[in-house]
C-alpha positions as CSV (number, residue, x, y, z in Angstrom):
1,M,-13.6,-11.4,-14.0
2,T,-13.4,-7.7,-14.5
3,E,-11.0,-5.1,-12.8
4,D,-14.1,-3.7,-11.2
5,S,-14.8,-6.8,-9.4
6,L,-11.5,-7.5,-8.0
7,C,-12.0,-6.1,-4.7
8,Q,-15.3,-7.9,-4.3
9,E,-13.6,-11.1,-5.4
10,L,-11.1,-10.7,-2.8
11,Q,-13.6,-10.3,-0.2
12,C,-15.6,-13.3,-1.3
13,V,-12.0,-15.3,-1.2
14,A,-11.2,-13.7,2.3
15,A,-14.7,-14.7,3.7
16,R,-14.5,-18.3,2.1
17,Y,-10.8,-19.1,3.4
18,L,-10.0,-17.1,6.6
19,L,-10.6,-19.8,9.2
20,R,-8.1,-19.2,12.2
21,H,-8.2,-15.4,12.4
22,Q,-12.0,-14.6,12.4
23,S,-11.9,-12.6,15.5
24,I,-11.8,-8.6,14.7
25,L,-8.7,-8.7,17.0
26,D,-6.9,-11.2,15.2
27,I,-7.8,-9.5,11.8
28,L,-6.4,-6.2,13.1
29,S,-3.2,-7.8,14.3
30,K,-2.7,-9.5,11.1
31,L,-3.2,-6.5,9.2
32,Q,-0.7,-4.8,11.5
33,E,1.6,-7.7,11.0
34,T,1.5,-7.8,7.3
35,G,2.0,-4.2,6.9
36,S,5.4,-4.6,8.9
37,R,6.5,-7.6,6.7
38,I,6.0,-5.0,3.8
39,N,8.3,-2.8,5.4
40,R,10.8,-5.3,6.5
41,A,10.9,-6.8,2.8
42,T,11.4,-3.3,1.5
43,V,14.1,-2.6,3.8
44,K,15.9,-5.8,3.0
45,T,16.0,-4.6,-0.7
46,V,18.4,-2.3,0.5
47,T,20.2,-4.0,3.5
48,N,20.3,-7.5,2.2
49,C,20.1,-7.4,-1.7
50,G,21.2,-4.1,-2.5
51,C,18.9,-3.7,-5.6
52,L,17.6,-0.3,-4.0
53,K,19.5,2.1,-2.4
54,I,18.2,5.1,-0.4
55,N,19.5,8.5,-0.6
56,A,17.3,10.8,1.5
57,S,18.0,14.3,2.6
58,K,16.2,17.4,3.7
59,K,14.2,19.0,0.4
60,I,14.8,22.7,0.2
61,L,12.0,24.5,-1.4
62,P,12.9,28.1,-2.7
63,E,10.7,30.7,-1.2
64,D,8.9,31.5,-4.6
65,A,8.5,27.6,-5.6
66,T,5.2,26.9,-7.4
67,L,3.2,23.6,-7.1
68,E,5.1,22.3,-10.2
69,D,8.3,23.1,-8.6
70,F,7.3,21.2,-5.5
71,I,6.4,18.1,-7.2
72,N,9.8,18.1,-9.1
73,I,11.7,18.6,-6.1
74,M,10.1,15.8,-3.9
75,D,10.8,12.3,-5.0
76,S,10.9,8.9,-3.3
77,D,14.5,9.0,-2.3
78,I,15.0,5.5,-4.0
79,E,17.8,4.7,-6.5
80,G,17.9,1.5,-8.5
81,E,15.1,-0.9,-9.5
82,L,13.7,-3.9,-7.7
83,C,15.3,-7.4,-8.8
84,T,12.9,-10.0,-9.7
85,D,13.2,-12.0,-6.3
86,C,12.6,-8.8,-4.3
87,R,9.8,-7.7,-6.4
88,E,8.2,-11.1,-5.9
89,I,8.7,-11.0,-2.3
90,I,7.2,-7.6,-1.7
91,E,4.3,-8.3,-3.9
92,Q,3.6,-11.5,-1.8
93,E,3.7,-9.5,1.4
94,I,1.1,-6.9,-0.2
95,G,-1.0,-9.6,-1.3
96,Q,-1.4,-11.0,2.2
97,N,-2.0,-7.4,3.6
98,L,-4.8,-6.9,1.1
99,F,-6.1,-10.3,2.0
100,Y,-6.6,-9.2,5.8
101,L,-7.9,-5.7,4.6
102,A,-10.6,-7.6,2.8
103,A,-11.2,-9.8,5.8
104,L,-11.4,-6.4,7.8
105,C,-13.9,-4.9,5.4
106,N,-16.1,-8.2,5.6
107,T,-16.1,-8.1,9.3
108,L,-17.2,-4.5,9.5
109,D,-19.6,-4.9,6.4
110,I,-17.7,-2.5,4.4
111,D,-17.6,-3.0,0.5
112,L,-13.7,-2.3,-0.2
113,D,-14.6,-1.4,-3.8
114,V,-16.7,1.3,-2.5
115,V,-14.0,2.7,-0.3
116,M,-11.4,2.6,-3.3
117,K,-13.9,4.6,-5.5
118,K,-14.9,7.2,-2.8
119,E,-10.8,7.5,-2.3
120,L,-10.0,7.8,-5.9
121,L,-12.9,10.6,-6.2
122,T,-11.7,12.5,-3.2
123,A,-8.0,12.4,-4.6
124,E,-9.4,13.5,-8.2
125,T,-11.7,16.2,-6.7
126,L,-9.0,17.8,-4.0
127,R,-6.1,16.7,-6.2
128,F,-3.1,18.6,-4.5
129,F,-5.3,20.4,-2.0
130,Q,-5.3,17.3,0.2
131,F,-1.4,17.1,0.3
132,K,-0.8,13.5,1.3
């Protein structure tokens, strides 16, 4: 299996093994649920485990800030590194989310690989001008 076909392979697996949640409503709710589980697992890295710490505050940009200054001032507000256990849990939750994303693509007859390539092209073309 090549990297170029990972999205297609995941879509095939989702089509093959998604049994109980084939309704578009079920898929949408499972996609939202798995997104929430990613958020909760990430929060637990701070509140339960402590492997990560969040130190967030308002970012103050000088009036004459350049784009490079902006990049250097902005950060993730995270201190520390994921421990092995937290990393495994978050990866598992992200995997479930990707599974339901692939199922949604299947239901809507969308090629996830094409979507990812289009987003990559947009990001590379617009670069900093899209300000995500």
